[in-house]
C-alpha positions in Angstrom: 40.3 9.4 11.4 37.7 7.3 13.1 34.2 6.1 12.4 31.3 8.5 12.5 30.1 7.2 15.9 33.6 7.4 17.3 33.9 11.0 16.1 30.7 11.9 17.9 32.0 10.3 21.1 35.4 11.9 20.8 34.0 15.4 20.4 31.6 14.9 23.3 34.4 13.7 25.5 36.6 16.6 24.5 33.9 19.2 25.2 33.1 17.6 28.5 36.7 18.0 29.6 37.4 21.5 28.2 34.0 23.1 29.0 32.9 21.4 32.2 36.1 20.9 34.2 36.0 23.1 37.2 33.2 25.1 35.5 31.8 26.4 38.8 35.1 26.9 40.6 36.1 30.5 39.7 33.9 33.3 41.0 31.9 35.2 38.4 34.1 37.7 36.5 33.1 41.3 36.4 31.2 42.8 34.9 28.9 40.8 32.6 28.8 37.5 34.4 27.4 38.7 37.7 25.0 41.1 36.0 23.6 38.3 33.9 23.5 35.7 36.8 22.1 38.3 39.2 19.4 39.3 36.7 18.2 35.7 36.6 18.1 35.6 40.4 16.0 38.8 40.6 13.6 37.5 38.0 13.1 34.4 40.1 12.6 36.4 43.3 10.1 38.6 41.5 8.4 35.6 39.9 8.7 37.4 36.6 10.0 35.6 33.5 9.4 38.6 31.3 11.1 41.8 32.4 14.9 41.5 33.1 16.1 43.5 36.1 19.4 43.8 37.9 20.3 45.7 41.1 16.6 46.6 41.3 16.8 48.4 38.0 15.6 47.6 34.5 18.3 45.7 32.5 18.0 46.5 28.8 21.3 45.0 27.6 20.2 41.7 26.2 16.9 39.8 25.5 15.6 37.1 27.7 17.0 33.7 26.4 20.1 33.6 28.6 18.0 34.5 31.7 15.5 31.7 30.9 18.4 29.2 30.6 19.9 30.4 33.9 16.6 30.2 35.7 16.2 26.6 34.5 19.7 25.7 35.7 19.1 27.4 39.1 15.9 25.3 39.5 17.9 22.1 38.8 21.2 22.7 40.6 20.5 25.7 42.9 22.0 29.1 42.6 25.8 28.9 42.0 28.5 29.8 39.5 28.2 26.3 38.0 24.4 26.8 37.4 25.0 30.2 35.9 27.5 28.8 33.4 25.9 25.4 32.9 23.9 26.0 29.7 26.8 28.0 28.1 28.9 24.8 28.4 26.0 22.6 27.1 25.4 24.9 24.1 29.2 25.1 23.4 29.2 21.3 23.3 26.2 21.3 20.9 27.8 23.9 18.7 31.0 21.8 18.3 28.8 18.9 17.4 26.8 20.9 14.8 30.1 22.2 13.4 31.3 18.6 13.0 28.1 17.6 11.2 28.2 20.6 8.9 31.8 19.6 8.0 30.8 16.0 7.5 28.0 17.0 5.2 29.9 19.6 3.2 33.3 17.8 3.0 33.9 14.6 4.9 33.8 13.1 8.4 37.6 13.8 8.9 37.1 17.5 8.0 34.1 17.6 10.4 36.1 16.1 13.2 39.1 18.4 12.8 36.7 21.3 12.6 35.0 20.4 15.9 38.4 19.9 17.6 39.6 23.3 16.3 36.5 25.0 17.5 36.4 23.4 21.0 40.0 24.3 21.8 40.3 27.9 20.7 40.5 30.7 23.3 37.4 32.8 22.6 35.0 30.0 21.9 36.1 28.3 25.2 35.5 31.6 27.0 32.0 31.8 25.5 31.3 28.2 26.5 32.5 28.7 30.1 31.0 32.1 30.8 27.6 33.3 32.0 27.0 35.5 29.0 24.6 35.4 26.0 27.5 34.6 23.5 27.1 30.8 23.8 23.3 30.9 23.0 23.8 33.2 20.1 26.6 31.1 18.6 24.6 28.0 19.0 21.4 29.2 17.5 23.2 30.9 14.6 25.1 27.7 14.0 21.8 25.7 14.3 20.2 28.0 11.7 23.1 27.5 9.3 23.2 23.8 9.9 19.5 23.7 9.0 20.3 25.5 5.8 23.1 23.1 4.9 20.9 20.1 5.8 18.2 21.1 3.4 20.4 22.7 0.7 23.1 20.1 0.2 22.8 16.4 -0.5 25.2 14.0 1.2 26.6 11.1 -0.8 27.6 8.1 1.4 28.8 10.4 4.1 31.9 11.2 2.1 31.2 14.3 0.1 28.5 16.9 -0.4 27.0 17.8 -3.8 24.9 21.0 -4.1 21.3 20.3 -4.8 19.5 23.6 -4.9 21.4 25.9 -2.6 18.2 26.8 -0.8 15.4 24.8 0.9 12.7 23.8 -1.6 9.8 23.3 0.8 8.0 26.1 2.7 8.3 24.2 6.0 12.0 23.9 5.6 12.4 27.6 5.2 10.1 28.1 8.2 12.2 25.8 10.3 15.4 27.5 9.2 14.2 31.0 10.2 12.3 29.8 13.2 15.7 28.6 14.6 17.1 32.0 13.9 14.2 33.4 15.9 15.8 31.8 18.9 19.0 33.7 18.1 17.0 36.9 18.1 15.8 36.0 21.6 19.4 35.5 22.5 20.9 38.8 21.4 18.5 40.7 19.2 18.2 41.5 15.5 21.8 40.4 14.7 20.6 36.8 15.2 18.5 37.1 12.1 20.2 39.8 10.0 23.7 38.4 9.7 22.9 34.7 9.2 20.5 35.8 6.5 23.2 37.9 5.0 25.6 34.9 5.0 23.1 32.8 3.2 22.2 35.7 0.8 25.9 36.4 0.0 26.4 32.7 -0.8 23.4 32.7 -3.1 24.4 35.9 -4.8 27.7 34.3 -5.7 26.4 30.8 -6.7 23.5 32.0 -8.8 25.7 34.2 -11.0 26.2 33.2 -14.6 29.8 32.1 -15.4 32.0 35.2 -15.9 34.2 35.9 -18.8 38.0 35.8 -18.1 39.3 39.1 -16.8 42.3 40.8 -18.3 42.6 44.0 -16.3 42.3 45.3 -12.8 39.3 47.3 -13.9 37.5 44.2 -15.1 38.5 42.3 -12.0 37.0 45.1 -9.9 33.8 45.0 -11.8 33.6 41.3 -11.4 33.5 41.8 -7.6 30.4 43.9 -8.0 28.5 41.4 -10.1 26.7 39.8 -7.2 25.2 43.2 -6.3 23.9 44.1 -9.7 20.4 45.4 -8.8 18.3 43.0 -10.8 20.4 40.0 -9.8 20.3 41.1 -6.1 16.5 41.6 -6.1 15.9 38.2 -7.8 18.0 36.5 -5.2 16.3 38.2 -2.3 12.9 37.2 -3.7 14.2 33.6 -4.3 14.9 33.5 -0.5 11.2 33.9 0.2 11.7 36.8 2.6 8.0 37.1 3.7 7.9 33.5 4.9 11.4 34.0 6.5 10.4 37.1 8.5 7.0 35.6 9.5 8.7 32.4 10.8 11.4 34.3 12.7 8.8 36.7 14.3 6.5 33.8 15.2 9.2 32.6 17.6 10.7 35.9 18.8 8.0 38.5 18.6 5.7 37.3 21.4 8.2 38.0 24.1 9.2 41.3 22.6 5.5 42.4 22.6 5.1 41.0 26.1 8.0 43.0 27.5 6.9 46.1 25.7 3.5 45.9 27.3 5.0 45.4 30.7 7.7 48.1 30.4 8.3 49.9 27.2 11.5 51.4 28.5 13.1 48.0 27.8 12.3 48.3 24.1 13.7 51.9 23.9 16.9 51.0 25.8 17.6 47.8 24.0 17.0 48.8 20.4 18.2 52.4 20.5 20.9 52.4 23.1 22.3 48.9 22.8 21.8 48.3 19.1 21.7 51.6 17.2 24.2 53.4 19.4 26.6 50.5 19.4 26.6 50.5 15.6 27.2 54.2 15.1 29.2 55.2 18.2 32.0 53.7 20.2 29.8 52.6 23.1 31.4 52.8 26.6 34.8 53.5 24.9 34.9 50.1 23.1 36.4 51.2 19.9 39.3 50.2 17.6 40.9 50.6 14.2 39.7 48.8 11.1 42.1 45.9 11.7 40.8 45.4 15.2 39.0 42.1 14.4 41.9 40.7 12.4 44.0 41.0 15.5 41.2 39.7 17.6 40.7 36.5 15.7 44.5 35.9 15.7 44.3 35.9 19.5 40.8 34.5 19.9 41.3 31.6 17.6 44.7 30.7 19.1 46.3 28.2 19.1 44.8 27.2 15.7 45.3 30.7 14.3 49.0 29.9 13.7 47.7 28.1 10.5 45.8 31.0 9.1 48.3 31.8 6.3 48.6 28.3 4.9 44.9 27.8 5.4 44.1 30.8 3.2 46.6 29.7 0.6 45.0 26.3 0.5 41.5 27.9 0.2 42.7 30.0 -2.7 44.2 27.0 -4.5 40.9 25.1 -4.2 38.8 28.0 -5.4 41.0 28.5 -8.4 40.8 24.8 -9.3 38.0 22.5 -10.2 37.3 21.2 -6.7 33.9 19.6 -6.3 33.9 21.2 -2.8 34.1 24.8 -4.2 30.5 25.6 -3.3 31.0 24.4 0.3 34.2 26.4 0.6 32.5 29.5 -0.7 29.7 29.0 1.9 32.2 28.8 4.8 34.1 31.9 3.4 30.8 33.8 3.3 30.1 32.8 7.0 33.5 34.3 8.0 33.6 37.4 5.7 30.1 38.6 6.2 30.2 38.4 10.0 33.7 39.9 10.1 32.9 42.7 7.7 29.7 43.7 9.4 31.3 44.2 12.8 34.4 45.8 11.3 32.1 48.6 10.1 30.3 49.0 13.4 31.9 51.5 15.8 31.6 49.6 19.0 34.1 46.7 19.0 34.6 43.8 21.4 36.3 40.5 20.7 33.2 38.5 21.6 31.1 40.1 18.9 32.6 38.0 16.1 32.6 34.6 17.9 29.5 33.4 16.0 31.8 33.3 12.9 34.2 30.9 14.7 32.4 27.7 13.5 32.8 28.8 9.9 36.4 29.6 10.5 36.9 26.3 12.2 35.4 24.5 9.1 38.1 26.2 6.9 40.8 25.3 9.4 39.5 21.7 9.7 39.5 21.4 5.9 43.1 22.5 5.7 44.2 20.2 8.5 42.5 17.2 7.0 44.0 17.9 3.6 47.5 18.2 5.1 47.0 15.0 7.1 45.9 13.2 3.9 48.7 14.9 1.9 46.2 16.4 -0.6 47.2 20.0 -0.1 49.7 21.7 -2.5 50.6 24.3 0.1 54.3 24.1 1.1 54.8 22.1 4.4 57.4 24.8 5.4 54.4 26.8 6.7 54.0 24.1 9.3 57.5 24.8 10.5 56.6 28.4 10.9 53.3 27.6 12.7 54.8 25.2 15.2 57.7 27.7 15.7 55.2 30.5 16.5 53.4 28.2 19.0 56.7 27.5 20.8 57.6 31.2 20.7 54.3 32.2 22.2 55.0 29.7 24.9 58.3 31.3 25.7 56.7 34.7 25.9 53.9 33.4 28.2 56.4 31.9 30.6 58.2 35.2 31.0 55.1 37.4 30.8 53.0 35.4 33.3 55.8 35.2 35.7 56.1 39.0 35.8 52.4 39.6 35.9 51.9 37.1 38.7 54.7 38.6 40.8 53.0 42.0 40.5 49.3 41.2 40.8 49.1 37.7 42.2 52.0 37.2 44.7 52.6 33.5 45.4 51.1 32.4 42.1 54.3 32.6 40.0 53.9 28.9 39.0 51.0 29.9 36.6 53.8 30.8 34.2 54.3 27.1 33.6 51.3 27.2 31.3 53.6 28.5 28.6 55.6 25.2 28.9 52.5 23.4 27.4 53.0 25.4 24.2 56.8 25.1 24.2 56.7 21.3 24.6 53.6 20.7 22.4 54.9 23.0 19.6 58.3 21.2 19.7 56.8 17.7 19.6 54.5 18.6 16.7 57.4 20.1 14.8 59.5 16.9 15.4 56.7 14.6 14.1 56.3 16.9 11.1 60.0 16.7 10.3 59.5 13.0 10.1 56.6 13.7 7.6 54.1 12.1 10.0 51.6 14.9 9.6 48.8 13.0 11.3 50.8 12.6 14.5 51.9 16.2 14.3 48.4 17.6 14.2 47.2 15.1 16.9 50.0 16.4 19.1 49.0 19.9 18.3 45.3 19.2 19.2 46.4 17.7 22.5 48.5 20.8 23.1 45.5 23.0 22.4 43.3 21.1 24.7 45.8 21.2 27.6 46.5 24.9 27.0 42.8 26.0 27.2 42.1 23.6 30.0 45.1 24.8 32.0 44.2 28.5 31.4 40.4 28.3 32.2 40.2 25.3 34.4 43.3 25.8 36.6 44.8 29.3 36.3 41.4 31.0 36.3 40.8 29.2 39.7 44.2 30.4 41.1 43.4 34.0 40.0 39.8 33.8 41.4 41.2 32.8 44.8 42.5 36.3 45.1 38.9 37.8 44.8 38.1 38.6 48.4 34.5 39.9 48.0 33.2 36.8 49.9 35.5 37.4 52.8 34.5 41.1 52.9 30.8 40.2 52.9 31.3 37.6 55.6 32.9 40.2 57.9 30.1 42.7 57.1 27.5 40.1 58.0 29.3 39.4 61.3 29.5 43.1 62.2 26.1 44.1 60.9 23.7 41.3 60.2 21.2 42.0 57.3 23.1 45.2 56.4 22.0 47.4 53.6 24.9 48.1 51.2 25.8 51.2 49.3 28.9 52.3 47.5 30.7 55.6 46.9 32.9 56.2 43.8 33.3 52.6 43.0 30.9 49.9 41.9 31.2 46.2 40.9 28.4 44.0 39.7 29.8 41.1 41.7 28.9 42.9 45.0 25.2 42.7 44.0 25.4 39.0 43.1 27.3 37.8 46.1 25.5 40.0 48.6 22.1 38.9 47.1 20.8 42.4 47.5 20.7 45.7 45.6 23.7 48.0 46.2 23.0 51.7 45.9 25.8 53.3 43.9 26.6 57.0 44.8 28.9 58.3 42.1 30.2 61.5 43.6 27.8 63.6 45.6 28.5 63.3 49.4 25.0 64.7 50.1 23.4 61.8 48.4 25.5 59.4 50.4 24.6 61.1 53.7 20.9 60.6 52.9 21.6 56.8 52.6 22.7 56.8 56.3 19.3 57.9 57.4 18.3 54.3 57.1 20.2 53.4 60.2 23.5 52.0 61.5 22.9 48.8 59.5 23.8 50.8 56.3 27.3 49.8 55.2 29.4 51.8 52.8 31.8 50.2 50.3 34.5 52.4 49.0 38.3 52.8 48.6 40.7 54.9 50.7 41.2 57.4 47.8 37.4 57.9 47.4 37.0 58.1 51.1 39.3 61.1 51.2 36.9 62.9 48.8 34.3 63.0 51.6 34.1 66.0 54.0 36.2 65.5 57.0 33.2 65.8 59.4 31.5 63.0 57.5 34.5 60.8 57.5 34.8 61.3 61.3 31.4 59.8 61.8 32.2 56.6 59.9 33.6 53.4 61.5 35.6 50.8 59.5 34.2 47.3 59.9 36.1 45.4 57.3 39.0 45.7 54.8 40.1 43.3 52.1 42.4 43.6 49.0 40.6 45.0 46.0 40.9 42.4 43.2 43.9 43.2 40.9 44.3 46.6 42.4 47.1 47.9 44.6 44.7 49.4 47.2 42.1 47.9 49.5 38.3 47.8 49.5 36.9 49.0 52.8 33.5 48.7 54.4 32.3 51.4 56.9 29.2 51.9 59.0 27.8 55.2 60.3 27.8 56.1 63.9 24.5 56.8 65.6 25.3 60.5 65.5 25.6 60.4 61.7 22.3 58.5 61.4 20.6 61.2 63.6 22.1 64.0 61.5 21.1 62.3 58.2 17.6 61.7 59.5 17.1 65.3 60.5 18.2 66.5 57.1 16.0 64.0 55.3 13.0 65.1 57.4 13.8 68.8 56.7 14.0 68.1 52.9 10.4 66.8 53.0 
């Protein structure tokens, strides 16, 4: 499409627009964003870069990399939504550039460019690149590790094609560099940052190191051929070929010092992270996040949208190339391993969330970019009628969005019905792309589709997210509380949101259900403010309710009931103080 330097510039410009536009505008979304952003604040206030804490409690959900990045951003820009999300956008941009370079080395610059464009304009990758979560660091460091593997394992001929050289780094320092970069992924989200990238590389080597197979003539023989990569002797030889001792040592040299440090400071973090948030998530549906075996197939159709409309012809094109004598077969197998291993591993796990599979999106984008480049260059043998279907699906989704968003906005966001116009981007873009395709101008058709994808994710996350966020009234509620009770101490009954902690800049004591525990909180004085809802308030004893005075009330975000703030009367404080003294 363009020269290599122009490709870099185009991708950087695209990412700056999609990831940074109005990045700090919307408030932090519950629950993960304010927890992560608030944890970094509490680490700053405690002058502690080792032990993560949130709401004055140990936070064992994720390792420390995200918090270090946020602390760095806070020191540069001050504490804000923009700062909390800054490095996610930076790492999203770098991931798109790495994806481009992998595509350039394995296939061609045009494939790399289309791959980067696909990745940067998909729904879930854009979410990861605009959110204060550990997904962007994990995706980036996993991609960095696999880019390192490609860099040392494939030779590049004149920037046009890639020819396999050894399929694995030949020098010890190259292996160390590869697994050292995966050590940073382990600091981002735990063992998955090492285990699955290693499995991707291992699966690729298991396939590529096999001796040529005899032609199969029955389903039984075909089934046995699928098991060939896992024959014990072949499997063990491949594992040893990967220099596992050096790999583990290099990874641990980067990641282990912090894990040892945090264990020495507070061993509960090790127990909570490895047993509760790793083992339990694998074998049980943690916090109700479960789903059927096809959960992630549906998730990638939504998360990779709009480019997921090309999945069927893309898979047909991949199959044709693998059956032929393509010189790019090894590269295609590597990309397939990237997708299949990650998808398969999390499909087996019991806890399921759409964000868990986003580290495979660069591999999926490489396959999508290869298909688009081959269609543009008219090298694919897949019927172009699939494009009619793909552009038709895009337009249909646009029609559904116009109707659906109008209904949802009328119910939950009165006055914001114009957000439904986002669907028009897909309707117009899908129609124009189909029109250019019908004229057999495939390059213009895909360029129009890329522009449509960019405008769609930009409108969704840069504009509509802001309109929705404007209906979050927590800042108004906290301002009224500050006016009525300066320096108030907050507690809540029956309801809890992480954003209250972040925006109040103080711990919020959560009382789940026992009114006696709540009454004890009021012993601290009349500056104790209770956050709750009318329904939960009715669960309190009538005599307790009679000694509470409402100081503020605001709509509860996306709920049909309000959030209210109440303070105790002096009589209630006196009663609570006597009971507290008696209990001692």
